[in-house]
N, C-alpha and C positions, 0 to 999 in steps of 0.2 A: 664634660658639661660644665658650663659656666656657673659661677656661683650665685645662684638665684634661688629665691625662697617661695615656697608654696604656702599660701595663705588659706586657712580653713574659713569657709563661708558658713557651713551648716553640717550637722551630723545628727542622724536619726535612724529610727528602725522603720524600714519599709515593708509592708505587709502585702500579701497578694490582693488584687482588686476584687476577687470573690472568694468565699471560702471553699476549701476542699471538701469534696463529697465524702460522706461517711465511709464508703468502701474503699477510699484511698487514703484514709487516715493513718495506717501504719504501713511502713516500707521496710521490707526485710533486706538487710545486706546480702551481698553474695559471699560465697566462701573466700575469694580472694580478698575482699574488703577487709575481712577479720584480721588479716596480717598487715594491712598497710598502716604505717605510723600516722598519728593523728597531727597532721600539719596542713597548711594550705599550699595549694599549687598557685603560683602567682603568674599573672599575665598582663602586660601593659601595651596597650595599642595607641599609637600616635597618629592624629589626624590633621591634616593642613586644611583648615576650614577658614573661610573668609570672615564669617560671622557666627560663632558658636554661642554667643550669649543667649539668644533668643530661643534656643531649642531645649534648654535644660527642663522646662516643665513638661514638654513632650516626651523627652528622654525617660523622665521619672515615671510618668504615667504608662508608657509602654513597657517600661521594666517591671512595674507592678502587675500588669497584665501578663506578662511573660512568666511571672512566678506562679500564676494558676496553672501553668502547663508543666511546671517542675516543683510539685509539691514538697519533695524531700529538701530542696535547697532552702526553702522557708520554714522548715521544721527544725527539730532538735534531736541530736543523737540520744536515744534512750539508754542503749547499752551497746555492747559489741555485737549485737544481733539484729537490731532495728532502729529505725527513725521514727520518731513521732511526728507526723505531718501536722502540726498543731497551728500552722499559719502564723507563728509568731514573728516571722519576717527575717530580713536580712539587714545588714549594716549598710547604710546609704550616706555618702559623704559628697558634698560639693565644695570645691576649692578653686582658687585662682592664682595666676602668676602675672606679675606685672613685668612682662617681657614678651619676646617673640619666640614662637616654636622653633623657627629656623635657626636662630642664633643659639638656642639651647642645645640643639643636636649637633652643633659643630664639633663639640668635644663632651663626651659622655662619661660622667663619673658614676659608676655602678652603685656607689654608696648613696648618691643623690636620688636615684631612682625610687628609693623607699618613700619618698615624699608624695609619689604618685599612687601610693597604695593605702587603702583605709585601715589596715591593721597589720600587726606583726605576723610573721611566718608561722609561729606556733602559738596557740591560744593558751592562756593562763587560767581561765575561768572553770568552774566546775563543768563536767562533761554535758550536763543537762541545760546548761546556760549559754553554750558556745554557738554562735551563728554558723550555719554552714556555708554561707557565702556572704561576701562583702564587695561593694562596688563604690569606686571613687570616680567622680568626673571632674576634672580639672580643665579650666578654660584660661588660655593665655590672653594677653591684652590684644593680640591680632586677631583673635577669634580662633585660633588653633585649639584643638581639644585632644585631651589624653583620657583614655578610659582604663582605669586600673581595677583589676579583679583578684580577689582571694577566694579560692574554691576549695572546700574540704576535700582531701584526697581520700577520706574514708567513703566518700559516696560518688566521686567522679574522678575520671582521668582526663587527660588532655583532650581527647577526642570528644567526650561529653561536654567540655566547656566550649568547645567549637560550636557544637550543636545548640547550646544555650545562647551562645553570642549571635549566632546567625538567626536564631529564632527572635531574639530581641531586636536585632537590627530589621528583620522582616516586619515585625510589629510595628516598629517606629515608622518604617517607610509607608506601610499600609497596602493599597490595592496593587502595587506594581510587583509585589513579592511572588516568586514563582520557584518551582524546582525543589531542590533538597531542603531549602529553608522553610518549607512549610510541611515537611513530614513531622507527624506527631511524635514526641518522645516516648520511648518504651522503657518502663521502669520494673517490669515484672518478669521478663524472659530470663535475664542473667541470673537472678536469684532463684528462679524454678530450675534452671539447668544446673547451677552450682550453689545448692542450698547451704545456708550457713550452719555451723555446728555450735553446740553448747559444750564447751570444754574448758577446763581450768586453765590451760595454756593460752587460750584466746581471750586476752583482756584488752581493756580499751583505754589504758593509761595514756596520757600525752607525754610526748617526747619534750625533754628539756632542751630548748634551742639556744645555744651559746655560739658566739663567734669564734673563729679560730684565727688568731693574729699570725700564725706561721703560714697561713695559706693566702693565696690571691687568685682572682679570676681575671683572665684576659680573653679578648675577643679576637678571632681570626677569620678572614674571609677566604673561602676556596671558590674562585670565579669559575665560569663555565669552561674556559680553556684549561685551567688547571685540573679540574675534575675530568675533562676528557683525556688529558695526559696520564692522569692516575689510572683511569680505567684501561687504557691501552697497556700500561706497564703491568697492571695487575691481573690482566686476563690470562687464564690458563686452561688447560684441558678440563680441569675440575670445575672451574667457574669461569666460562667463556664470556659471560656478559655480567659483570659485577654492577651492582647498583651504586649510585653516588654516595649513599649512606655508608655502604660497605667499605668503599675505598677511602672515604674521608675518615671514618672511625678507626679503620685499620692503620691509615697513615699516622694519625695522632697516636694511637697506641704504641706503634713502633718507636716514634720519636721520644714520646714520654718516658719509655723504657730507657731510652738512651740518655735522656736527661737524669733520670733516677740513677743510672750507673755512673754517670760522670761526677755526681756530687756526694755519693755514699761510699762508705769504707768497704773493702773486700769482705770484711766479716759480715757486715750487715746484708750485702748482696748474697752471701752464701746461705743466710738464714732463709731466704725466699728462693726456693728452687724453682717455683712455678709463678708465672703471671697469668692473670685473669682479666677478661673484659667481659661485662654483661651488657645486653641490648634489651630494651623494653619491647615486647612483642604484643601488639594489639590482637586480641583473640576474635575480633569481628571480621573474620576473613572465611570465605566459604570452603577452603581447604582445611579449616580447623574446627569451625562451629557454624551452626545455622544462624548465629547472631547477626543482625543487620547493624548498619552504622547509626540507626535511630536508637539502638539499645544504650540506655544511660547507666553509667556505674563505673567502677574502677575495675576494669575487665582485661588485665594483662598478665603476662608471665615474662620472666627473664630468661634469655638464652645466656649460656656461659661458655666462652671460648677460653682455651688456655694454651700456653706455650711455655716450654722450659726455658730457663735463663740461658741455656747454651744455644737456643734457637733465635735469640734476639737479633742476631746479625743477618738473619735471612732477609730476603727482599719482600717488598710490599705484597707481592703475590701469595707468599706463604701466609702472611697475616690475613689476608682476604679469605683465602681458603678455610683457615681456622674459624673465622667469624661466620662465614657462609655454612660450614658444617654444623656449628653450634645452632644456628637459626633453623636449619632443616630438621634438627632433632625435636624441635617443638612443633609436632605434627599432631594429627587427629588422635592417633593412638596414645600419645603422651598426654594430651589435654583431657581425654576421657578418664585418666586416673584419678583426676580431681573431682569426678562426679560420684564415686562410689564411697564404700565405707573405709577404704584405705586412703582416703584424700589427704588426711592429716598426716599420715606416715609419709606420703609422697612428698607433701610440701616441706616436711622437715628434712628429708633427705636431701631434697634440692637445695635447702638453705644452709647445709653444712659448709659449702664453699665460703659463705660470708663470714665464717669464723677465722679465716686465715689472716685477718688483719688488713690494713690498708696499703702497705708497701707492695707496689707492683700489682694492685688491684684496681681496676678501672671500670667505671659504669657510664654507659652511654643511653641517653634518652633522646630519641629523634622526634622532632615536632615537624619534620618535613612532610609534605603531601597531606597535612590534616586540614588546610584551608584557613588557617589563621590570617593570612594575607588577604583573604577574600571577604573577610567581614565588613560589609559596607552598609553604613546607615544612610546612605544617600549623599555622602559628602565625598564619595570615592573610597578606594582601598586605603588601609593605613600606610603611611610613609615608612614606618618601621614598627617591629613587634619586638618587645623584650621579654624573655621568659625568667628574668633574674632582677633581683635588687639586693643591695646591701652586701655586707661582708659574709663569706661563706662560714658554714659551721664544720666542726670536725667530721661529721659523717657526710659532708660534701666533698671531701678532699678526693682528688683524682676523678672528679665528675666531668662529664662531657655533654653539653647540650648542643643539638644541631638543629637549626631552624632555617626555613627558606628565606632568601632575600627576594624582596618584591620584583616581579617582573622578568624572572629568568631561572636557570637551572643552578645558580650559584648557591652556596650554603655558607651561613655564618655559624661558626663554632664558638661556643663559651667553654673555656677550659679552665679547670680549677686544679692547681698544684701548689705544693710547698713552694715557699718563695725562691729558695735556691734553685729547686728543679725548673721553676718557671724561667728564671734567668738563664739557665743552661738551654732551655728550649728556645728562647729568643736569640740565643747565640748560635743555633744550629743552622748553618747556611743552607744544608739540604732541605731542612723543614722550611725555611724562609723563601726558598726557590719556588715553593708551591703555595704556602699559607702566607696571606697578607695581614699583618697586624694593623688593626683599625682602633681609633678612639672615638670617630663620629660615625655618622651614617655612611655606608660604603654606597658609592654611585658609579 
C-alpha cells in the first residue's frame, strides 16, 4: 500500500438508539467463551463508492439502531461469566484519506492497515471499562469508503460479526432489505446449551499483545483452477470430494513443514516428532448442534490433525485425509461432552496439544463461506476484505487465515511464519506452481 496517511476526524462513544429492556440487561457467556483470550477480532471492508461523504450521518444513525439488537456489544464485560448490557456504547471513529482507494490498494502494506481500525488488537483498560466493539469509517477523497471493525472475541466469533454487519447494512439500506439480513440475533441459546462455569481456572485476564519481529505475514492466492487441480490430486477413497478449505490448508501445511525442515538444524527437527494443524469448527451445524446461524457468540471448537515428521514427504492426499479425519471427530457425541459436568475436564484434555510449542504447530481459521464479501450497504459488495492488520504477535506464529475472494471460488491465504521459513516457502517452486504471491488486490 502506498505511503498515505489516515487523518482522524472524530472519536466518540456511540450508544444504542434506545435503552436495553430490563430482562436483557445481563448476558451470560457460554462455556467456550470462558476460554477465549481477551482480544479483538479485526475485519476491514473496502468499498468503491463514488460519493461516500454524504452518508456518514446515516451510517452512524443506523449503527446506533443496530446496537439495540445486539445489547452485549454495547455493554461491558463484568467478569468471565457475564456481560453487563448497560448501554455504555461502542467506540466510533470517523477518518479521511487524501487520496484514492484504487491507488491505495495497488500495493498493500499490512502494517498500514492498522490505520483503518479504531483501536489496538488487545485492550489495556480495566476489564469493566473495555468496549466490546469499535467501528471506524474512513472516507477517501474519491468517495471510496473503508469500514474497519474490532469485536471482542469474548462474545463473538467471525460468523457473529457477519450477522452484525449484515444487520447494520440492512438497517442502513432500509426497506429493500430481505432474507437472512433480517433474522433477529439470538443471544440466549448458546449459553443455555453450553452454560458457563464458576471455576478458579476460568479467569478473564487480558493477554499481553506484543509484536514478534522474527515473524512475517504474506498473502497468497489460490485461484479456481489451482484449487480444482489440488482437489483432483488430493481425492482418495477416504476423501473422494475434499473441500477447497481442506486442500488449501493441507497444501500450506505440507509446504510450511518443508520450509521449517529446510532452515532448521537436525537437532531441532528431532525435538519435534509430530506436527499439528488445527481448524476452527463452527458449531452452528445441524449435524453438531441445533444452533442456527442467528445464534450470536463465540461458538467454535478446534479440530486437531497430526502427522509424524517421517510422514512429511507424503503427497497432498495424505495431508487432506488427516485434516478430514480430525474434522470428522468433531461430531455430535464429542460436542455433547461440553454440556455436562465433565465439560472442564474435556476442554483441558483437548488443550494439552497446545503445550507442544509452536515448532511444527499450525493453526488455520477459515472465513470462507461466511458471507463477508456479501455485506452490502447499497454501494455494492466490498472490493476487498482484510482479516488482518499490523505486525504478528508471538501467538500468531504459524497462523493461516483463509478468506474468499470476491466473485468466485478462489481463496486468499494469509500465512504467518518466521522470516527464514517464509523465505524458504517463497522459494519453493512446487508451492509457487499453485500459490500466487500477491501484494495488491488479486483480480
